[in-house]
N, C-alpha and C positions, 0 to 999 in steps of 0.2 A: 780494034775493038772500041777504044774510047770514042771514036767518031760515031760509031753505030749506037752507042748507049748514051752519049752526051756526057760521059765521064771525062775528066781532064787528066787522069793518070790511071795506070794499070800496072799491077804487079802479079807475078806468078811465084808460087812457092810449092815445094814438095808437100805432100800430105801424109796422112796416116792410113795404113792398110792393116785391117784386122780381119783376116779371112773368116774367122768364126762369126763375124757379124754380117757377112755377105751372103746374098742369095746364090744359088747354083750358077746362073749365067754370069754373075759378077765374078765369082771365084774362077770360073773357066777363063774369063777375059784376062784377069790379072795373072793367072797361071800361064796363059799363052804368051803374055808379054814379059814373063819372068820378073814381075814386080816383087821386090822383097817385102816381107811383112815388117811392120815396125812404124814408129812415129818419126818421120823424117822432116817434120816441120822445122823451119829455121826461126825459132822464137825470137832471137835478137833482131832479125830483119822484120818480123811481123810487128814487134813492139815499136821499132823505129818508124815503120809505116804508120802505125796508129798515132804516134806522137806528131808526125808530119801532118796527118789529117786534122788532128786536134788543133794544132797551131794555125792551120789555114781556116778552120771553122771559127776559131776564136777571133780571128782578124776580120771576119765578115761583119757588116752592119747587123745589128740585132734583129731587125725585121726580116732580113734575108735569111738569117740563120734559123729563125722560127719557121719560115716558109719551107726551107729545105728539110728540117726535121719533120714537119707535118707531112710533106710529100713522101718522105721515106717511110714514115710510120703508117700513114693512112693510104698511101698509094694514089693520092690525088692532090690537086692543088689545095693549098690552105685557103680557108675562107677569107674574103677581102675584109680589110680592117676599116 
């Protein structure tokens, strides 16, 4: 996936299933797969991933960081300076 998206890293984590918040087809799908209800997110791993990303972003030259934030926020290239 990183090559297809241009990302340099990729992480997977379990998620949260709340059947009451799902629509009928979604409930049928998780029932068929026997997915247990509950919050199975690995918060220590998620927080560590966030710290890694923050450290990498802080290390970038400020102009590049602004361009990346603008691209993520607006979905397009930042205006040329």
